[in-house]
C-alpha positions in Angstrom: 11.9 102.6 -109.2 14.8 103.9 -107.1 16.9 102.5 -104.2 16.7 106.0 -102.6 19.8 105.7 -100.5 20.2 109.4 -100.0 20.1 111.0 -96.6 21.0 109.9 -93.1 19.7 106.8 -91.4 16.6 108.6 -89.9 15.6 110.0 -93.3 15.9 106.7 -95.0 13.9 105.0 -92.2 11.2 107.6 -92.6 11.1 107.1 -96.3 10.9 103.4 -95.9 8.0 103.8 -93.4 6.2 106.2 -95.7 6.3 103.6 -98.5 5.2 100.8 -96.2 2.3 103.0 -95.0 1.3 103.6 -98.6 1.4 99.8 -99.3 -0.9 99.2 -96.4 -3.2 102.1 -97.2 -3.7 101.2 -100.8 -4.0 97.4 -100.2 -0.9 96.5 -102.3 -0.8 93.0 -100.9 -4.4 92.3 -101.9 -3.8 93.6 -105.4 -0.7 91.4 -105.8 -2.6 88.3 -104.5 -5.4 89.0 -107.0 -3.1 88.5 -110.0 -2.6 84.7 -109.5 -6.4 84.4 -108.8 -7.0 86.1 -112.2 -4.6 83.6 -113.9 -6.3 80.7 -112.2 -9.8 82.0 -113.2 -8.5 82.3 -116.8 -7.2 78.8 -116.7 -10.5 77.5 -115.4 -12.4 79.2 -118.2 -9.9 77.8 -120.7 -10.3 74.3 -119.4 -14.1 74.5 -119.4 -14.3 76.0 -122.9 -11.7 73.5 -124.3 -13.7 70.6 -122.8 -16.9 71.9 -124.3 -15.3 72.4 -127.7 -13.7 68.9 -127.8 -16.9 67.1 -126.6 -18.4 67.5 -130.1 -15.2 66.4 -131.8 -14.0 63.5 -129.7 -15.5 62.5 -126.4 -12.4 60.6 -125.2 -10.1 63.5 -125.6 -12.8 65.8 -124.1 -13.1 63.5 -121.1 -9.3 63.7 -120.5 -9.4 67.5 -120.7 -12.5 67.6 -118.4 -10.8 65.2 -115.9 -7.7 67.3 -115.7 -9.7 70.4 -115.2 -11.9 68.7 -112.5 -8.8 67.4 -110.8 -7.3 71.0 -110.7 -10.6 72.3 -109.3 -10.7 69.6 -106.6 -7.1 70.2 -105.7 -7.7 74.0 -105.4 -10.7 73.5 -103.2 -8.8 71.0 -101.1 -5.9 73.4 -100.3 -8.4 76.3 -99.6 -10.2 74.1 -97.1 -7.0 72.8 -95.6 -5.6 76.3 -95.2 -8.8 77.6 -93.6 -9.0 74.7 -91.2 -5.3 74.7 -90.1 -3.4 78.0 -89.7 -0.2 75.9 -89.8 -0.9 74.5 -93.3 1.8 75.7 -95.7 -0.7 76.0 -98.6 -2.2 79.3 -97.6 -4.2 81.2 -100.2 -6.3 84.4 -100.1 -9.4 82.2 -100.2 -8.3 80.2 -97.2 -7.5 83.3 -95.1 -10.8 84.9 -96.0 -12.7 81.7 -95.2 -10.9 81.3 -91.9 -11.5 84.9 -91.0 -15.2 84.7 -91.9 -15.8 81.4 -90.0 -14.0 82.5 -86.8 -15.4 86.0 -86.6 -18.7 86.1 -88.5 -19.9 82.7 -87.4 -18.5 82.9 -83.9 -21.9 82.3 -82.1 -22.7 79.3 -84.4 -19.4 77.6 -83.9 -19.4 78.2 -80.2 -22.9 76.7 -80.0 -22.0 73.6 -81.9 -18.8 73.1 -79.9 -20.7 73.5 -76.6 -23.3 71.0 -77.6 -20.6 68.6 -78.8 -18.8 68.8 -75.5 -22.1 68.4 -73.5 -23.2 65.3 -75.5 -19.8 63.8 -75.9 -19.6 61.3 -77.5 -22.4 62.9 -79.5 -22.6 60.1 -82.1 -23.6 57.5 -79.5 -27.1 56.0 -79.8 -28.5 57.6 -76.6 -27.0 61.1 -77.2 -27.2 61.7 -81.0 -30.9 62.5 -80.8 -30.5 65.1 -78.1 -27.5 66.6 -79.9 -29.3 67.2 -83.2 -32.5 68.2 -81.3 -30.6 71.0 -79.6 -29.0 72.0 -82.9 -32.4 72.4 -84.5 -33.6 74.6 -81.7 -30.4 76.7 -81.1 -29.0 76.9 -84.7 -31.4 79.5 -86.2 -31.0 82.1 -83.4 -27.2 81.7 -83.6 -27.2 82.1 -87.4 -29.4 85.2 -87.0 -27.0 86.7 -84.5 -24.0 85.9 -86.7 -25.7 87.4 -89.7 -26.3 90.7 -87.9 -22.6 90.7 -86.8 -21.5 90.1 -90.4 -23.8 92.8 -91.6 -22.4 95.3 -89.1 -18.8 94.3 -90.0 -19.5 94.9 -93.7 -21.2 98.3 -93.1 -18.7 99.5 -90.5 -15.9 100.1 -93.0 -18.2 102.1 -95.2 -19.3 104.2 -92.3 -15.7 104.8 -91.2 -14.8 105.8 -94.8 -17.7 108.2 -95.0 -16.8 109.7 -91.6 -13.2 110.2 -92.7 -14.3 111.9 -96.0 -16.7 114.2 -94.1 -14.0 115.0 -91.5 -11.5 115.8 -94.3 -14.0 118.0 -96.2 -15.1 119.9 -93.1 -11.8 120.0 -91.3 -9.8 123.2 -90.8 -6.8 123.4 -93.0 -3.4 123.5 -91.4 -0.2 125.1 -92.4 2.2 122.9 -94.5 4.8 123.2 -91.7 2.4 121.8 -89.1 1.2 119.0 -91.5 4.8 118.1 -92.4 5.8 118.0 -88.7 2.8 115.8 -87.8 3.5 113.5 -90.7 7.1 113.1 -89.6 6.1 112.4 -86.0 3.7 109.7 -87.1 6.4 108.1 -89.4 8.9 108.2 -86.4 6.3 106.5 -84.2 5.7 103.8 -86.8 9.4 103.2 -87.2 9.8 102.8 -83.4 6.9 100.4 -83.3 8.4 98.4 -86.1 11.8 98.2 -84.5 10.4 97.0 -81.2 8.4 94.3 -82.9 10.9 93.1 -85.6 14.3 93.5 -84.0 15.8 91.4 -81.2 18.9 93.6 -80.8 18.9 95.3 -77.3 20.9 98.2 -78.7 18.3 98.9 -81.3 15.5 98.8 -78.7 17.5 101.2 -76.5 18.0 103.7 -79.3 14.4 103.6 -80.4 13.0 104.0 -76.9 15.5 106.8 -76.1 14.2 108.6 -79.2 10.6 107.9 -78.1 11.5 109.6 -74.8 12.3 112.8 -76.6 8.9 113.0 -78.1 6.7 114.8 -75.6 3.5 115.1 -77.5 2.0 111.8 -78.9 -1.2 111.5 -80.9 -2.8 109.1 -83.3 -0.1 106.5 -83.0 -0.5 102.8 -83.7 -1.6 101.0 -80.5 0.9 98.3 -81.3 3.5 100.7 -79.9 2.1 100.1 -76.4 2.6 96.3 -76.9 6.1 96.8 -78.1 7.1 98.9 -75.1 5.4 96.4 -72.8 7.3 93.5 -74.3 10.6 95.1 -73.9 9.8 96.2 -70.3 8.7 92.6 -69.3 11.9 91.2 -70.9 14.1 93.4 -68.6 12.4 92.7 -65.3 11.3 89.6 -63.3 9.9 88.8 -59.8 12.0 87.1 -57.3 10.7 86.5 -53.7 8.2 89.2 -54.0 10.7 91.8 -55.3 10.9 93.3 -58.7 14.4 92.6 -60.1 16.0 94.2 -63.2 18.2 91.9 -65.2 21.9 92.7 -65.0 23.1 95.0 -67.7 19.6 96.0 -68.7 19.0 98.8 -66.2 19.0 101.6 -68.8 16.8 99.6 -71.2 14.4 98.9 -68.3 14.1 102.6 -67.4 13.6 103.8 -71.0 11.1 101.0 -71.7 9.2 101.9 -68.5 9.1 105.6 -69.5 7.9 104.6 -73.0 5.2 102.3 -71.6 3.9 104.9 -69.2 4.0 107.5 -72.0 2.1 105.5 -74.6 -0.3 103.7 -72.2 -1.4 107.0 -70.7 -1.9 108.6 -74.1 -3.8 105.7 -75.4 -6.0 105.8 -72.3 -7.1 109.3 -73.3 -7.3 108.7 -77.1 -9.3 105.4 -76.8 -10.3 104.5 -73.2 -12.1 101.4 -74.4 -9.2 100.1 -76.5 -8.7 96.3 -76.4 -5.0 96.9 -76.2 -5.3 98.4 -72.7 -7.3 95.4 -71.5 -4.9 92.9 -73.1 -1.8 94.6 -71.6 -3.4 94.6 -68.1 -4.4 91.0 -68.3 -0.9 89.9 -69.5 0.7 92.0 -66.7 -1.6 90.4 -64.1 -0.4 86.9 -65.2 3.2 87.8 -64.8 3.4 90.1 -61.7 1.7 89.7 -58.3 -0.6 92.4 -56.8 1.7 93.2 -53.9 5.3 93.7 -55.0 8.4 95.4 -53.5 10.1 98.1 -55.6 12.6 99.4 -53.0 16.1 99.9 -54.4 15.1 100.1 -58.0 16.3 102.9 -60.2 13.4 105.3 -61.1 11.2 103.2 -58.8 8.5 105.9 -58.9 7.9 105.1 -62.6 7.9 101.4 -61.9 5.4 102.0 -59.1 3.0 104.0 -61.4 3.2 101.3 -64.0 2.4 98.6 -61.5 -0.4 100.7 -60.1 -2.2 101.4 -63.5 -1.6 97.9 -64.9 -2.5 95.8 -61.9 -5.9 94.2 -62.5 -7.1 95.0 -58.9 -5.7 98.5 -58.8 -9.2 99.9 -57.8 -9.2 97.6 -54.7 -9.4 99.8 -51.6 -6.9 97.6 -49.7 -4.4 97.7 -52.5 -4.9 101.4 -52.9 -4.3 102.0 -49.2 -1.2 99.8 -49.3 0.4 101.7 -52.1 -0.8 105.1 -51.1 0.5 105.0 -47.5 3.2 102.5 -47.1 5.1 102.3 -50.3 6.1 104.3 -53.3 4.2 107.6 -53.3 7.1 109.5 -51.6 7.5 112.5 -53.8 10.0 114.3 -51.5 12.8 112.1 -52.6 11.8 112.1 -56.3 14.7 113.7 -58.2 14.5 112.7 -61.8 16.3 114.3 -64.8 14.7 117.3 -66.5 13.5 115.3 -69.5 12.2 112.4 -67.3 10.4 114.9 -65.1 8.6 116.4 -68.1 7.6 113.0 -69.5 6.5 111.8 -66.1 4.3 114.9 -65.5 2.8 114.7 -69.0 2.0 111.0 -68.4 0.3 111.7 -65.1 -1.7 114.5 -66.6 -2.9 112.1 -69.3 -3.7 109.4 -66.6 -5.6 112.0 -64.6 -7.7 112.9 -67.6 -8.4 109.2 -68.5 -9.2 108.2 -64.9 -11.4 111.3 -64.5 -13.3 110.0 -67.6 -13.5 106.5 -66.2 -14.8 107.3 -62.7 -18.6 107.9 -62.7 -19.1 108.4 -59.0 -17.0 111.2 -57.6 -15.5 112.6 -60.8 -12.2 113.3 -59.1 -8.6 112.7 -60.1 -6.9 110.0 -58.1 -5.4 111.5 -54.9 -1.9 110.1 -55.5 -1.7 112.0 -58.8 -2.9 115.2 -57.2 -0.3 114.9 -54.4 2.4 114.8 -57.1 1.1 118.0 -58.6 0.8 119.8 -55.2 4.3 118.8 -54.2 5.9 119.9 -57.5 4.3 123.3 -57.3 5.3 123.7 -53.6 9.0 123.4 -54.2 11.2 126.4 -53.4 12.2 126.7 -57.0 9.4 126.0 -59.5 10.1 123.3 -62.1 10.2 124.0 -65.8 7.2 125.4 -67.7 6.3 122.0 -69.0 6.1 120.4 -65.6 4.2 123.4 -64.2 1.7 123.2 -67.1 1.2 119.5 -66.5 0.6 120.0 -62.7 -1.9 122.8 -63.5 -3.6 120.5 -65.9 -4.0 117.9 -63.2 -5.5 120.4 -60.7 -7.7 121.9 -63.4 -9.1 118.5 -64.3 -9.8 117.8 -60.7 -11.7 121.1 -60.5 -13.8 120.0 -63.5 -12.4 122.6 -65.8 -12.2 122.3 -69.6 -8.5 121.9 -70.3 -6.9 122.5 -73.7 -3.3 121.5 -73.9 -1.4 123.0 -76.8 2.2 123.2 -77.9 4.0 126.5 -77.9 6.6 127.7 -80.3 9.2 125.4 -78.7 8.7 121.8 -78.0 9.8 122.1 -74.3 7.1 124.7 -73.4 3.5 123.7 -72.9 0.7 125.9 -71.7 -2.7 125.4 -70.2 -5.9 127.3 -71.1 -8.9 126.9 -68.8 
């Protein structure tokens, strides 16, 4: 309806993201894909009715019409099956995507059972193995179908339960002021824009600008978990391991720092929002495939941030030997930690989030990791106290370790954050 080119670049980006979110929320793609399906259904009805009408007039002409209609049906079924079997098939239709999604997710147990038996009895069509292959299928196929049926039923019911929960939350929720709602909506749009830039753009300058803007956003909530993957991808593209040392690519030092800050910020927030998120597990597994457990970070800019990232992403970070190695010998040396004011705030905020998530994760001692607590004690023991935001974050860490209920809220200004216990 309108090109809507008014406003600066940020306002236009927010408007574009708002439209894109509306397209996703209201299933615009599904509606547009349904239009050709309606036309194809109408054509099928026309071919069937025409063949039926001509059959009583002239069977030869009716046979031609019926044959053309049958050929169209066969071709449509063929491309649906081809698209569902091969994701690289160029003839993708809504039916093929739905069929592939159902077969790979809803019938996962059945497909896995058939593949396992086929591999065990390979070649299963031989005379001495085909009997055992089909015998196991008769025994194992019904339980697998029952399990997949229950998974499919839960998958169909879950969206309805989520929708009902959202409606109940909206009806029972406390109303907020328009200013707060507008500010939160703008923040979510900005986070979506940053996530889209990190995933869609290959320009380093665009990544740097987006991540620098992300670094100015102290409070994050309800963001798309894909933002963690975007920050992780940019971070891993800037660093590499050489002879046991972590090396930053030449010319990408600033991008490596801001991507590390963004990764620490988003990963820690997601750990609090959804501790069981599959994104956290995938990022840790991918990180373990790239970087070794023991790595040297000496000489790196902002090596404390790189050390914390390595500590929380390493798969064996709970191992006592690794814990002792990092805690005593390497990077937890807070005395020489002199970051900028904004980096200090973000770092403290991230450690407070990590302290909360790790407190939730640990079932034995219910204590915050000692290395995080050391940072809080050191920051509060300086001759001149840090800013209010850093002080509030350190008090949050100590309060969490003392098993206090911590409510972290934003004050009138974005730089001031206070703790209520």
